[in-house]
N, C-alpha and C positions, 0 to 999 in steps of 0.2 A: 477384304481390306477396310472397305468403307465401313462395315459394322464394328470392326476392330477398333477403327479411329473414333467411331462414336463413343464406343465403350470406355476408351482412354480419357476422353474429354468428360464424361459423365464421371468418371472416378476422380478426376482432378477436381471437378466442381464439388464433389462429395467430401473430399479431403479438405479442400478449402473451407467449406461450411463447418466442418468438424473442428478445425484449428481455430476459427474465428469464434465458436461457441465455447471452446476450451480455453481460449488464450495461448495456448501452447500444446504441442504433443511430440512424443518421441517417434522416432523411425520404427522402433519395435512396437509400440503402441499402434501405430497405423498399419504396420504389417498384419498385426493380429486383428484390426478390424476389418481390413479391406481384403485379407486372404491373398496377398501378392508378396513377392520377395523384397528384401531390404533394397536391392539394386532398383526395382522397379519404383519403390517408393521415392528414393533419392533422386531418380530421373523426373518423376512427376513434381517433387519440391524444388528441384532446380528449375523447371519449367514455369512454375507458379512465382518463384522468386524472380525470373527474368521478365514476367509480365507485370511485375510490381504489387502482386496480390499479397504476398507475405513474405517473411525473412526467415532464411534458412539459419539453424544454429549448429553447433557441433552435437550431432545425434537427434536432430529433429528441426522442429520449426516453430516460430511464434508469430502472432499477427503483427502486420506493419501499423505501428502507431507512430504518428507525427510528434515531434517534441512539444509543438505548441497545442496539441489536442488535448482536450480535457472533458471528459463525460461529466455531465451535472449530477446533482445529488440524487435525482430520481432515477438515473441510468446506474449509477454505482450502487444504491441501496441493496437491490436484490443479488448482486454478484457476489460469490464466494462468502455466504452469509454464515455457514458453518465454520469457516476457516477465521472470520472475523470475531465471532463468538468465543472460539477457542483462544484467540489472541486477547480479547478482552479479559477473559477468566484469568489468564496468567498475570496481565497487568494489574487486575483488582487486588492480587496478593500483595502488590508493592505498596499499596495505600493503607495507612494506618488511621484509626480513629485520631481526630484533631488535626490532620494534615490540612496544610494550604496548597492547593494544586492549580495549575492551570491547565486546561483541556482545550486542544486545538480543535479546529472543525474537521469533520470527516465521518465517514459512515462507520469505520472501525472504532473511533473515539466516541462515536454515538453508542455503539454497542457497550462500551465501558460506562458510559454515564447511566445507562439504564441498569447496570449492576450495582450502582452505588447506594442502594437501599440498605445494604448490611453495614455500612459505615457510619459512624456518628460524629458529629460536630466537626465536620469538613467545612472549608470554605473552597469554593470552586469559581475560577476565573474563566470566562470563555467568550468567544466571539461567535459562536454558533447558536443561531436561534432555536434550533431543534433541540439542542443539548439543554440550553437554559430552561426551555419549556417542560423538558423531561424532568428536571430536578425541581420544578415548582412546588410540587407536593412533597418533596422530602422533608421529614419532620425536624431535622436538625441541620440541614446544609444551608450555608449562607452563599448565595449565588451572586456574582458581580458580573454584569454583561457589558462587554465593551462597546462603546457608541462608535461609529464611524460610517463609512460608505458602505450601503448594503449591496452585496454581489447578487444581482438576481438570478435565481436558479441554483445558487448554491447556499443560500440560508445563512450566510454569515457576513460580518462586517470586516472592511479592510481601510487602509489609509492612514494618514498622519494622525487623526484624532484618536484612532484606535491605539496606534503605536504609543502616543503621548501618555494615554491612559495606563500604560504598562510600566513607564520609565520609574515611578517612584515605589513600585511594588517589588516585594520579594516573596517567592513561593518556595515551598519544599521541593516539589516535583512538577515537571511538564510532561504531559502526554501528548505526543506530536503524532499527526498523520503525515502522509507524502504519497505522491503519485508514483515514485520511483526511488530505488535505492540500489546503489552499486558500490563495490569495493574501490573503484577508481574514482568516482566522481561525488560520491555521498547521496545525500537526499535531496530530491527536486520536486517542482511543481511547474506547471506550465505557465503561471501567472506571476508577474514580478511584484505586483502588490501583495499576493498571497504570501510569497518569499519573503518579503519585508516585515509582515506581521509575524510569520513563523520565527524569524530570527529574533525579534523583540521579545516574544514568548521565552524562548530559549535562554535569553540573556538574564532573565530575572530568576531563573531556577537553579537551585542547587544540584539537582540530578535531572538528567533529560532521558526519557524514554521515547523511543521511536517504534510506533506500532504500524506494521506493514505486513500484508499477506504475501504469500510466496510468490503470487502472480506478478508482484513489483520488483522482485529482487532481479538484479543483473540489468535494470533499465536505467535510462536517464531522460531527465525532462529539460525544458528550456532554462528554467531558472534555478540554480542551486541555492539552497537555504542552509546547508549544513555539511561540513566534511564528516568523515566517519570518526575522527577524533574529537568532534564538537557533541557527540552523542554518547551517553553513558552506557545505556543498555538498548539492545535491539530486540524487539518482542515480535515474534512471527510464528506462523503455524508449522512451517517446515523449511529446513536450509540443508544444503549438503554438509557433510562433515568437515569437509576441506575448507568450504568457506567460513564456516562457523569457528575453525581452529585459526585461521588467518586473522579473523577480527578479534578473537580472543587474546591471540599472542600479541596484538596492537593495542590492546587495552580496552576493548569493547566488549561488555558482557552481552551473551546472547542467551535469549529465553525462547525455547521451542515447544511447541506442542508435540511434535515428533520430528524425526530427522529423515532425510532421504539419501539413499545409497547412491554412489555414483552410477550404478547400473540404471536406477530408476530414473535419475536424471538425463541418462542418455550419454554419459561420458565414456 
């Protein structure tokens, strides 16, 4: 009995480590990985949720993330890199030679900036140091960097000065990042100042694109900066057909690298 108890606790620990590494997992996925029944996995997930280690969802579990928690640029950079590049490649198709665009800070938007070498005579406004530096050698891009308060560890500027710099400008398109996006709450970020600069960027754009990988879908953050109706196009790597249809029926274009079936999502 004691050995069995030790085995159960070890399995729970391994399940938690797996969910943390993947950010989310379905019951069927965990059953296949650990070779136990769905009832056993659900019991383990219930115990882990009760201990505060993770959050159960319909059909699986996700990591517990506080609304105010925000990983810095160094932490976010290596995560979901294939998905971010797929999203950036889709967004690149929406940029034409001669466009004036604003690019929000973020690791997915940075991937977009790195692909802009194929575009000519573009004007880019950004508050992200790394994005600005990535475009320094672009032969025909004009880059405007927004002054303001530097957010240490996040490589970007925020604050009234940065927002004021945007007020007299008009751009064709805004490419925005976010920490979360849900149908109910819209797009969010853990930082109030970051939310304010994002709102200012969106206000000067004719069309707003939100670039988020699927790990951020269905989540909420402390500070909302956009309702779904404030966004013209959601660009993501994967989304369930049901969610995509709901958004499109409500006037939001959805661009995806691939789709996810309800079974894969754990519904």
